C-alpha positions in Angstrom: 26.3 192.5 34.9 29.0 189.7 34.7 31.9 189.6 37.2 35.5 188.8 36.2 38.2 187.9 38.7 41.8 188.6 37.8 45.1 188.7 39.6 45.5 191.8 41.7 49.1 192.5 40.6 51.9 191.2 38.6 52.4 190.2 34.9 49.1 188.2 34.7 47.3 191.4 35.9 48.8 193.5 33.2 48.2 190.9 30.4 44.6 190.4 31.6 43.8 194.1 31.5 45.5 194.4 28.1 43.3 191.7 26.8 40.2 193.6 28.0 41.6 196.7 26.4 42.1 194.9 23.1 38.5 193.7 23.1 37.4 197.4 23.5 36.4 197.0 27.2 37.7 200.0 29.3 38.2 199.3 33.0 38.7 202.2 35.4 42.0 202.5 37.2 41.4 200.1 40.0 44.9 199.3 41.1 44.1 200.4 44.6 40.5 199.0 44.7 39.1 195.6 45.3 36.3 195.9 42.7 36.4 197.9 39.5 33.8 198.4 36.7 34.0 198.7 33.0 32.9 201.9 31.5 31.4 200.5 28.2 30.4 196.9 28.9 28.4 195.4 31.8 31.4 193.9 33.5 32.9 194.1 37.0 36.5 193.3 37.7 37.4 191.6 41.0 41.1 191.9 42.0 42.3 188.8 43.9 45.4 186.7 44.7 45.8 184.2 41.9 45.4 181.1 44.0 42.0 182.5 45.3 40.5 182.9 41.8 39.4 179.4 41.0 37.6 178.9 44.3 35.9 182.3 44.1 34.6 181.5 40.6 33.5 178.0 41.6 31.7 179.4 44.6 29.9 182.0 42.4 31.3 185.1 43.9 32.7 185.7 40.4 31.2 184.4 37.2 34.5 184.1 35.3 38.2 184.4 35.9 41.6 184.7 34.3 44.2 182.7 36.1 47.1 180.3 35.4 46.1 176.8 34.5 48.5 175.6 37.2 46.4 177.3 39.9 43.2 175.8 38.5 44.7 172.3 38.6 46.2 172.8 42.0 43.0 173.9 43.7 40.9 171.3 41.9 38.0 173.8 41.8 35.0 172.6 39.7 35.2 175.2 37.0 35.1 175.2 33.2 38.1 176.1 31.1 36.5 178.4 28.6 39.6 179.6 26.7 43.3 179.2 26.7 44.7 182.7 26.4 48.2 182.2 25.2 50.0 184.5 27.7 51.5 183.8 31.1 53.2 180.7 29.8 55.4 178.8 32.3 56.0 175.2 33.5 56.1 173.5 36.9 59.3 171.5 37.2 61.4 169.5 39.5 64.9 170.9 40.3 67.8 169.6 42.3 71.2 171.1 43.3 73.3 171.5 40.2 76.2 169.5 41.8 74.1 166.4 42.2 74.2 163.6 39.6 70.7 162.9 38.3 70.2 159.2 37.1 66.4 159.7 36.4 63.2 159.9 38.3 64.2 157.2 40.7 66.5 159.7 42.4 63.4 161.2 44.1 62.5 158.0 45.8 62.6 158.7 49.6 63.7 162.3 49.1 61.9 165.4 50.3 60.6 167.9 47.9 59.6 171.5 48.8 56.7 173.0 46.8 53.7 175.4 46.8 51.9 173.0 44.5 51.5 169.7 46.5 48.4 168.5 44.6 50.1 168.6 41.2 53.3 167.1 42.6 51.5 164.3 44.4 49.7 163.3 41.2 53.0 163.2 39.3 54.7 161.1 42.0 51.7 158.7 42.2 51.7 158.3 38.5 55.4 157.4 38.5 55.3 155.2 41.6 57.6 157.4 43.6 57.4 157.6 47.4 58.7 161.0 48.4 58.0 163.5 51.3 56.2 166.6 50.1 57.0 169.7 52.1 54.5 172.4 51.4 56.1 175.9 51.5 54.6 179.3 50.6 57.1 181.8 49.3 60.7 181.3 48.3 60.7 177.6 47.5 64.0 177.8 45.7 66.0 178.3 48.8 64.8 175.1 50.5 67.7 172.8 49.4 70.4 175.4 50.5 68.5 175.9 53.8 68.4 172.1 54.5 64.6 172.1 54.3 64.3 169.7 51.4 66.5 167.8 48.9 64.7 169.2 45.8 62.0 171.6 44.8 58.9 171.6 42.6 58.1 175.1 41.4 57.3 177.5 38.5 60.0 177.9 35.9 59.9 180.6 33.2 63.4 181.5 32.1 65.3 179.4 34.7 67.3 182.3 36.0 66.0 181.9 39.5 67.1 178.3 39.6 70.6 179.1 38.4 71.0 181.9 40.9 70.1 179.5 43.7 72.5 176.7 42.5 69.7 174.5 41.1 69.0 172.9 37.8 65.7 171.7 36.2 65.6 167.9 35.7 61.9 167.2 35.0 59.2 169.3 33.4 55.9 168.1 34.9 53.1 170.6 34.0 52.9 173.2 31.3 50.7 176.2 32.2 49.3 179.4 30.6 46.6 181.9 31.4 43.1 180.5 30.9 39.6 182.0 31.1 37.6 179.9 33.5 33.9 180.0 34.3 31.4 178.6 36.7 28.5 176.3 35.9 24.9 177.3 35.6 25.1 181.0 34.6 21.8 182.7 34.2 20.6 183.3 30.6 21.5 187.0 30.9 25.0 186.3 32.1 25.5 183.6 29.5 24.6 186.1 26.8 27.2 188.6 28.2 29.8 185.8 28.3 29.1 184.8 24.7 29.6 188.5 23.7 32.8 188.6 25.6 34.1 185.3 24.1 33.3 186.6 20.7 35.6 189.6 21.3 38.3 187.4 22.9 38.3 185.0 19.9 38.6 187.9 17.5 41.6 189.3 19.4 43.3 185.9 19.6 42.7 185.3 15.9 44.6 188.4 15.1 47.7 187.7 17.2 50.8 186.6 15.4 49.4 187.7 12.0 50.3 190.4 9.5 48.2 191.9 6.7 50.3 192.0 3.5 49.5 193.8 0.1 51.6 193.5 -3.0 51.7 194.1 -6.8 52.4 191.0 -8.8 52.6 190.0 -12.5 49.3 188.3 -13.2 50.9 185.1 -14.7 52.5 184.6 -11.2 49.1 184.3 -9.4 49.1 180.5 -9.2 52.6 180.6 -7.5 51.5 183.2 -5.0 48.4 181.1 -4.1 50.7 178.3 -3.2 52.7 180.6 -0.9 49.9 182.5 0.7 47.1 180.4 2.2 44.8 182.9 3.8 41.8 182.5 6.0 39.8 181.6 2.9 41.9 182.8 0.0 43.9 185.9 -1.0 42.0 188.9 -2.5 43.2 189.4 -6.0 42.3 192.6 -8.0 43.5 193.8 -11.4 45.6 196.9 -11.6 45.4 199.7 -14.2 48.7 198.5 -15.5 48.0 195.7 -17.9 49.4 192.3 -16.8 49.6 193.2 -13.1 47.4 192.4 -10.2 47.2 193.5 -6.5 47.1 190.7 -3.9 45.9 191.1 -0.4 46.1 188.4 2.3 47.0 187.6 6.0 50.3 185.8 6.9 51.8 184.4 10.0 54.2 186.7 11.6 56.6 183.9 12.4 57.1 183.1 8.7 56.8 186.6 7.5 60.3 187.3 6.2 60.8 183.9 4.6 57.5 184.5 2.8 58.5 188.0 1.7 61.8 186.7 0.2 59.9 184.1 -1.8 57.4 186.6 -3.0 60.2 188.8 -4.2 61.7 185.9 -6.1 58.5 185.4 -8.1 58.3 189.2 -9.0 56.3 190.8 -6.2 56.7 194.5 -5.9 55.5 197.3 -3.6 54.9 195.1 -0.6 53.1 196.8 2.2 52.9 195.0 5.6 50.4 196.1 8.2 49.6 195.2 11.8 46.3 193.5 12.4 44.1 194.8 15.2 41.1 192.5 15.1 40.1 189.6 12.9 36.5 188.5 13.0 36.4 185.0 11.5 
C-alpha cells in the first residue's frame, strides 16, 4: 500500500481526484474523512491542508503528495519533485496600491511587505539586495495595505481579480507555480514498484492532454504534403482506400493548432475529416 497526501478541499483537491480518476484509480467518497482508500489500486489518500503536505511527505507519514510547487518551496521540506502536473497554475507576485508610482524594485527598499510566503519572499529580496520588513500574515493578505499593516503584499495571483478589487496592482512576478507530485526518499522496494506503476499511468494521462486524434481521406499524391503538416508521435498511419488514388491518414495533433491544421489539410484536398478526443496515450 502506498499513501498519497492531497489537499482536503478546493480546486487542487478536485484536480487531484480527477487525475486519479483519469488513471483508472477509484477513490471512495472521502470528503468528510481524513483518510480514504482506492477501490482498485493499493493506494490510500490522506486529506490535509496544502501547507502541511510537504512536511508530512518528508516525515514519512505519507509516501507521495500532490501540492503546489509554491508550498514545497516555502516549507523547504526535503522531498523529490517527481512530476509537474500542469494544473493549479498560479504565480507569487508583489503588488502595491494602484495609485502609487512604481519606479522599479528599489521602491521596496525600507518598505513593509505582508505575505504568507516569507521564505520565498526573503530569497527574492536577498537576491536583489533589498532590505525590507516582512510581515507574515495568514489569511487575507490583500487587505494589508488598506488596513495600514504593510506598504505592499506578496501573494498568489491567478486572474488578478482579487488585487483589483482591493485597489492593488501587480508589479513583480517572482515565482511561477503549478501542482507537482512529490515523494519522500528511501521508499521500500514494494512501494517503489507501486509508485512506478502510478507514474506510468500519470505519464500516459499527461501525454494525452491537449491532443486530438484525427482521421481523414486524402488523394494519395498529397501524402508528402500531409507528412509535412502532421508530425505524429512517430509518423502518421497511412492506409490505401478501396477508391483508387485515395488513402486514409490517421494521426495525433495538438489541440492548440487543430483548426489551423484542419484548414491547411482542406487546402491540399483532405476530405471526411474525423476528429476524436484522446483518453490515454501510452508512449
